[in-house]
C-alpha positions as CSV (number, residue, x, y, z in Angstrom):
1,M,38.5,5.0,73.3
2,S,37.6,4.6,69.6
3,I,34.7,2.5,68.5
4,E,35.3,0.5,65.3
5,Q,32.4,0.2,62.9
6,R,31.6,-3.4,62.2
7,S,30.7,-4.6,58.7
8,P,27.2,-6.0,58.4
9,P,26.9,-9.8,58.5
10,P,26.6,-11.5,55.1
11,Q,23.0,-12.0,54.0
12,L,23.5,-14.3,51.1
13,A,20.4,-16.4,51.9
14,F,18.3,-13.2,52.2
15,R,19.5,-11.8,48.9
16,L,19.1,-15.2,47.2
17,K,15.6,-15.4,48.4
18,R,14.7,-11.9,47.2
19,A,16.4,-12.5,43.8
20,L,14.6,-15.8,43.2
21,G,11.3,-15.4,44.9
22,G,10.9,-11.7,45.0
23,R,8.7,-10.4,47.8
24,A,7.0,-13.8,48.1
25,G,10.3,-15.3,49.3
26,W,10.9,-19.1,49.0
27,G,7.2,-19.7,48.5
28,G,7.3,-17.6,45.3
29,F,10.4,-19.4,44.1
30,A,8.6,-22.8,44.6
31,L,5.6,-21.6,42.6
32,Q,7.9,-20.5,39.7
33,I,9.6,-23.9,39.7
34,A,6.2,-25.6,39.6
35,F,5.0,-23.4,36.8
36,V,8.1,-24.1,34.7
37,V,7.7,-27.9,35.3
38,L,4.0,-27.6,34.2
39,L,5.0,-25.8,31.0
40,V,7.7,-28.4,30.2
41,W,5.1,-31.2,30.7
42,I,2.5,-29.5,28.5
43,G,5.1,-29.1,25.7
44,Y,6.2,-32.7,26.0
45,E,2.6,-33.9,25.7
46,I,1.9,-31.7,22.7
47,I,5.0,-33.0,20.9
48,A,4.3,-36.7,21.8
49,N,0.7,-36.4,20.6
50,A,1.7,-34.8,17.3
51,R,4.3,-37.5,16.8
52,V,1.8,-40.3,17.4
53,N,-0.8,-38.7,15.0
54,L,1.8,-38.3,12.3
55,E,2.9,-41.9,12.6
56,T,-0.7,-43.0,12.5
57,Q,-1.4,-41.1,9.3
58,H,2.0,-42.2,7.8
59,I,3.2,-38.6,7.5
60,T,6.9,-38.1,7.8
61,S,8.2,-35.1,9.8
62,G,11.5,-33.3,9.7
63,F,13.5,-31.5,7.0
64,G,14.2,-34.5,4.8
65,F,11.7,-33.3,2.2
66,L,14.1,-30.5,1.3
67,K,16.1,-32.9,-0.8
68,N,13.0,-34.0,-2.8
69,T,12.3,-32.6,-6.2
70,A,10.0,-29.6,-6.2
71,G,8.2,-30.3,-9.5
72,F,7.0,-26.8,-10.1
73,D,8.4,-23.6,-11.6
74,V,8.8,-20.1,-10.2
75,S,8.1,-17.2,-12.5
76,Q,10.5,-14.8,-10.9
77,N,13.9,-16.1,-10.0
78,L,17.3,-14.3,-9.6
79,I,19.3,-17.5,-9.9
80,P,18.9,-20.4,-12.4
81,Y,16.0,-22.7,-11.3
82,S,13.9,-25.4,-12.9
83,G,11.2,-27.7,-11.7
84,S,13.6,-30.6,-11.3
85,D,15.6,-28.8,-8.6
86,P,15.1,-29.7,-4.9
87,Y,13.1,-27.7,-2.3
88,T,16.3,-26.2,-0.9
89,R,16.7,-24.4,-4.3
90,V,13.1,-23.2,-4.1
91,F,13.7,-21.9,-0.6
92,L,16.8,-20.0,-1.8
93,V,14.9,-18.6,-4.8
94,G,12.1,-17.4,-2.5
95,L,14.6,-15.9,0.0
96,L,16.3,-13.9,-2.8
97,N,13.0,-12.7,-4.1
98,T,12.0,-11.6,-0.6
99,L,15.3,-9.7,-0.2
100,L,14.8,-8.1,-3.6
101,V,11.3,-7.0,-2.8
102,S,12.5,-5.8,0.7
103,V,15.3,-3.7,-0.8
104,I,13.0,-2.2,-3.4
105,G,10.3,-1.5,-0.9
106,I,12.8,0.1,1.6
107,F,14.3,2.3,-1.1
108,F,10.9,3.6,-2.4
109,A,9.5,4.0,1.1
110,T,12.6,6.1,2.1
111,V,12.2,8.3,-0.9
112,I,8.4,8.7,-0.5
113,G,8.8,9.4,3.3
114,F,11.5,11.9,2.7
115,L,9.5,13.8,0.0
116,V,6.3,13.8,2.2
117,A,8.3,15.0,5.2
118,L,9.7,17.9,3.1
119,G,6.3,18.7,1.8
120,R,4.7,18.7,5.2
121,L,7.4,21.1,6.5
122,S,7.2,23.3,3.4
123,P,6.0,26.9,3.8
124,N,3.7,26.3,0.9
125,W,0.2,26.0,2.3
126,L,-1.1,23.5,-0.3
127,L,2.0,21.3,-0.3
128,S,2.0,21.2,3.5
129,R,-1.7,20.3,3.7
130,I,-1.2,17.5,1.1
131,G,1.7,16.1,3.1
132,G,-0.2,16.3,6.3
133,A,-3.3,14.6,4.8
134,Y,-1.1,11.8,3.5
135,V,0.6,11.2,6.8
136,E,-2.6,11.3,8.9
137,G,-4.5,9.2,6.4
138,V,-1.9,6.4,6.0
139,R,-1.1,6.3,9.7
140,N,-4.7,5.9,10.8
141,I,-5.7,3.3,8.3
142,P,-4.9,-0.4,9.2
143,V,-2.3,-2.0,7.1
144,L,-4.6,-5.0,6.2
145,F,-7.2,-2.6,4.8
146,Q,-4.5,-0.9,2.7
147,I,-3.4,-4.3,1.3
148,L,-7.0,-5.2,0.4
149,F,-7.5,-1.8,-1.2
150,W,-4.4,-2.1,-3.4
151,Y,-5.1,-5.8,-4.3
152,L,-8.9,-5.6,-4.9
153,A,-9.6,-2.0,-5.9
154,V,-6.4,-1.3,-7.9
155,L,-5.1,-4.6,-9.2
156,G,-8.5,-6.2,-9.5
157,A,-9.7,-3.4,-11.7
158,L,-7.0,-4.0,-14.3
159,P,-7.6,-6.2,-17.3
160,G,-6.4,-9.8,-17.6
161,P,-3.1,-10.8,-19.2
162,R,-4.6,-11.3,-22.6
163,Q,-6.1,-7.8,-22.5
164,S,-3.1,-6.2,-20.8
165,I,-2.4,-2.5,-21.3
166,S,0.6,-2.0,-23.5
167,L,3.0,0.8,-22.6
168,F,5.4,1.7,-25.5
169,G,5.1,-1.9,-26.8
170,S,7.6,-3.1,-24.2
171,F,5.8,-2.8,-20.8
172,F,2.5,-4.6,-20.2
173,L,0.2,-3.8,-17.2
174,S,-2.4,-6.3,-16.1
175,N,-4.0,-7.7,-12.9
176,R,-0.9,-9.9,-12.5
177,G,1.4,-6.9,-12.3
178,L,3.7,-4.9,-14.5
179,I,5.7,-7.0,-17.0
180,V,9.0,-5.3,-17.9
181,P,11.9,-6.3,-20.1
182,K,14.3,-8.8,-18.6
183,L,18.0,-8.1,-18.1
184,I,20.2,-10.9,-19.4
185,A,23.9,-10.8,-18.4
186,E,26.6,-10.6,-21.0
187,P,30.3,-11.4,-20.8
188,G,31.0,-7.7,-20.3
189,L,29.0,-7.5,-17.0
190,N,31.9,-8.2,-14.6
191,P,34.3,-5.5,-16.1
192,F,31.4,-3.0,-16.1
193,V,30.6,-3.6,-12.5
194,L,34.2,-3.4,-11.5
195,A,34.6,-0.1,-13.4
196,V,31.6,1.3,-11.5
197,L,33.0,0.2,-8.2
198,V,36.4,1.7,-9.0
199,A,34.7,5.0,-10.0
200,I,32.7,5.1,-6.8
201,V,35.8,4.4,-4.6
202,A,37.9,7.0,-6.5
203,S,35.1,9.6,-6.1
204,L,34.9,9.0,-2.4
205,L,38.7,9.3,-2.0
206,L,38.7,12.5,-4.1
207,H,35.9,14.0,-1.9
208,H,37.8,13.1,1.2
209,Y,41.0,14.8,-0.2
210,A,39.0,18.0,-1.2
211,R,37.5,18.3,2.3
212,R,40.9,17.8,3.9
213,Q,42.4,20.5,1.7
214,L,39.5,22.8,2.7
215,F,40.0,22.3,6.4
216,E,43.8,22.4,6.5
217,K,44.7,25.0,3.9
218,G,41.4,26.7,3.2
219,R,41.6,25.9,-0.5
220,S,38.4,24.9,-2.2
221,I,38.6,22.4,-5.0
222,A,35.9,21.8,-7.5
223,I,35.8,18.0,-7.8
224,W,32.4,17.6,-9.6
225,P,34.0,17.5,-13.1
226,Y,36.4,14.7,-12.1
227,V,33.7,12.8,-10.2
228,A,31.3,13.0,-13.2
229,G,34.1,12.0,-15.6
230,M,35.0,8.9,-13.5
231,L,31.4,7.8,-12.9
232,I,30.5,8.1,-16.6
233,G,33.9,7.6,-18.3
234,L,35.1,4.4,-16.6
235,P,31.9,2.4,-17.2
236,L,31.7,3.7,-20.7
237,V,35.3,2.6,-21.5
238,A,34.5,-0.8,-20.0
239,W,31.4,-1.0,-22.2
240,L,33.3,-0.1,-25.4
241,V,36.3,-2.4,-24.6
242,F,34.5,-5.5,-23.2
243,G,31.1,-5.2,-24.9
244,A,27.7,-4.5,-23.5
245,P,27.2,-5.7,-19.9
246,F,23.7,-6.9,-20.5
247,K,20.9,-7.1,-23.1
248,L,17.2,-6.6,-22.8
249,E,14.7,-9.4,-23.6
250,F,11.4,-7.7,-24.3
251,P,8.1,-9.4,-23.5
252,L,5.9,-10.4,-26.4
253,H,2.1,-10.3,-26.2
254,R,-0.1,-13.0,-27.7
255,R,-1.6,-10.8,-30.3
256,D,1.9,-9.7,-31.3
257,R,2.8,-13.3,-31.8
258,A,-0.3,-13.9,-33.9
259,L,0.7,-10.9,-36.1
260,R,4.2,-12.1,-36.5
261,H,3.2,-15.8,-37.1
262,P,-0.3,-15.8,-38.8
263,R,-2.0,-19.0,-39.5
264,G,-1.2,-20.7,-42.8
265,V,2.3,-19.4,-42.9
266,R,5.4,-21.6,-42.6
267,R,7.1,-21.1,-39.2
268,P,9.5,-23.2,-37.2
269,D,8.0,-25.2,-34.4
270,R,9.7,-26.0,-31.1
271,C,11.8,-28.8,-32.6
272,G,13.1,-26.5,-35.4
273,A,11.2,-28.2,-38.2
274,R,9.0,-26.4,-40.6
275,A,5.2,-26.7,-40.1
276,R,3.0,-27.4,-43.1
277,P,0.7,-24.6,-44.3
278,A,-3.0,-24.9,-43.5
279,R,-5.0,-26.5,-46.3
280,R,-7.7,-24.3,-47.8
281,R,-11.3,-25.6,-47.6
282,D,-11.7,-25.6,-51.4
283,Q,-8.6,-27.8,-51.8
284,P,-9.6,-31.5,-52.4
285,L,-8.4,-34.2,-50.0
286,H,-5.6,-36.5,-51.3
287,R,-6.4,-40.2,-51.1
288,D,-4.0,-42.9,-50.7
289,P,-3.9,-45.0,-54.0
290,A,-2.4,-47.9,-52.2
291,G,-5.3,-48.0,-49.7
292,A,-7.8,-47.8,-52.6
293,A,-6.1,-50.7,-54.3
294,R,-6.2,-52.8,-51.1
295,D,-10.0,-52.2,-50.7
296,P,-11.5,-51.8,-54.2
297,A,-15.0,-52.3,-53.0
298,A,-14.7,-49.4,-50.6
299,A,-13.1,-47.2,-53.2
300,D,-16.0,-47.7,-55.7
301,Q,-18.6,-47.1,-53.0
302,P,-20.0,-43.5,-53.2
303,V,-19.6,-41.2,-50.2
304,S,-22.6,-39.3,-48.9
305,Q,-22.7,-35.5,-48.5
306,P,-22.6,-35.6,-44.6
307,D,-19.6,-38.0,-44.7
308,Q,-17.8,-35.7,-47.2
309,E,-18.3,-32.7,-44.9
310,L,-17.1,-34.8,-41.9
311,L,-14.0,-35.8,-43.9
312,A,-13.3,-32.2,-44.9
313,R,-13.5,-31.0,-41.2
314,G,-11.2,-33.9,-40.2
315,G,-8.8,-32.9,-42.9
316,D,-8.7,-29.3,-41.7
317,R,-7.8,-30.5,-38.2
318,L,-5.1,-32.8,-39.4
319,S,-3.5,-30.3,-41.8
């Protein structure tokens, strides 16, 4: 007589109790529900209180302000922007600036980390100790202290913008940062970028073909002359045919502007008109004969020496 093995009875209620309440059972599940209800009630009270306070102080909430005019300029922008643009444009400008700083920081951090790692693993005793000291020092110093050090001890020690350090007459270093020439796009930028992309893709395909020939037929192909020719030749041809892809706008220091446009020399103002040269102090003031004819008594009255000096200083300011 064979004995059949029976399957265990379903224990859905037991498993549900263990899944929801854990070892505490249904009592633990009830406590979790009560805790969630308490959190929802606290969140609702906070939101309602904030809404009442905002309405009392006549402060609007929401994202409607993004359509308002910003009214301020941003010194660094990758896209066209002016103070009359809305806050959404400012947000986009800030986002692009953040991405630019992030990409630059990731690139230089990768390069520095790779070089320090190679130096630490180097058999050279001095290079290995320098790499180890850098890693241990940077890793054990808080990031906030490093930020304060670079901001106060390094940037704070640099001179102001008017006394900035000139590097080759095109780069200016001050406590506001490093001012470099600005790249301005030209009509030949798109063909130049397209030529660079085509050269990179062709170089990758040529590298893949050379590796395939090496693995399948054992034939080694020197591709570096072709790769160098494409990476240099195609952008150069695009430059010569379509023109320069960009031009450099060099920054100009205030003292350089003063040397280029000294006082007393005719120079165009912002409206394009010519400014009058400054009058010399020994040059007499020109009086209006019509005004003198209208007031003959005042014209015949002598002017005292202090009044003459005051008129001379006023004429210097007006000229």
